[in-house]
C-alpha positions in Angstrom: -12.9 -6.9 19.8 -13.8 -7.9 16.2 -12.4 -5.6 13.6 -12.7 -5.8 9.8 -10.6 -3.6 7.6 -11.8 -2.5 4.1 -9.4 -0.8 1.8 -10.5 1.6 -1.0 -9.1 1.0 -4.5 -6.8 4.0 -4.0 -5.4 2.6 -0.8 -4.9 -0.9 -2.3 -3.1 0.6 -5.3 -0.7 2.5 -2.9 0.1 -0.6 -1.0 0.8 -2.6 -4.1 3.0 0.0 -5.7 5.0 1.3 -2.8 7.7 -0.7 -1.1 7.8 1.8 1.8 4.9 0.1 3.6 4.1 -3.3 4.8 0.4 -4.3 5.0 0.7 -6.1 8.3 2.5 -3.1 9.8 -0.3 -0.8 8.6 -3.0 -3.1 10.0 -1.2 -3.1 13.4 -1.3 0.8 13.3 -5.0 0.7 12.4 -5.9 -1.8 15.1 -4.0 0.4 17.7 -6.0 3.4 16.5 -9.3 1.5 17.0 -8.2 0.5 20.5 -7.4 4.2 21.2 -10.7 5.3 19.9 -12.5 2.7 22.0 -10.9 4.0 25.2 -7.5 2.3 25.6 -5.2 5.0 26.8 -2.1 2.8 26.8 -1.9 2.7 23.0 0.7 5.0 21.4 -0.4 6.0 18.0 -0.6 9.5 16.4 -4.3 9.8 15.8 -6.3 12.9 15.0 -10.0 13.6 14.3 -10.3 15.5 11.0 -12.3 18.7 10.4 -14.0 20.5 7.5 -14.8 18.4 4.4 -13.2 15.3 6.1 -15.4 15.6 9.3 -16.1 12.2 10.8 -12.9 10.7 9.6 -9.6 10.1 11.4 -5.9 10.4 10.4 -3.1 8.2 11.5 0.4 9.7 11.1 3.6 7.6 10.9 6.5 9.7 9.6 5.6 11.0 6.2 2.8 8.5 5.7 -0.9 9.3 6.3 -3.8 6.9 6.7 -7.3 8.4 6.5 -10.2 6.3 7.6 -13.6 6.2 9.2 -15.3 3.7 11.5 -18.6 1.9 11.4 -19.4 0.6 14.9 -21.8 -2.4 15.2 -21.1 -5.8 16.7 -18.1 -5.9 14.5 -16.1 -2.6 14.1 -15.6 -2.0 10.4 -12.7 0.3 9.4 -13.0 1.9 6.0 -9.5 3.0 4.7 -10.1 5.9 2.3 -6.5 6.9 1.7 -2.9 5.8 2.3 -0.2 8.0 1.0 2.3 10.7 1.7 1.5 13.9 3.5 1.7 16.0 0.3 -1.0 13.9 -1.4 -3.2 13.4 1.7 -5.1 16.7 1.9 
């Protein structure tokens, strides 16, 4: 499975300015979420499809951290990360 991850400017800024997160750890979470969305039931990640104005996007939860993203499925799955941040800033 080929996956490409694209970060928004806001997500890149959060990663650069926050020592709480490690980019490789986040990418591992995102890849596990993609696996779960493509049918792998063995993956353990807290993933939720969002509703309302965020319809079509998904949320990964890890502690107080939220990652909001959407997928573009072609030959390569492209994951667009819209937001990485704390719960209070996410919605």
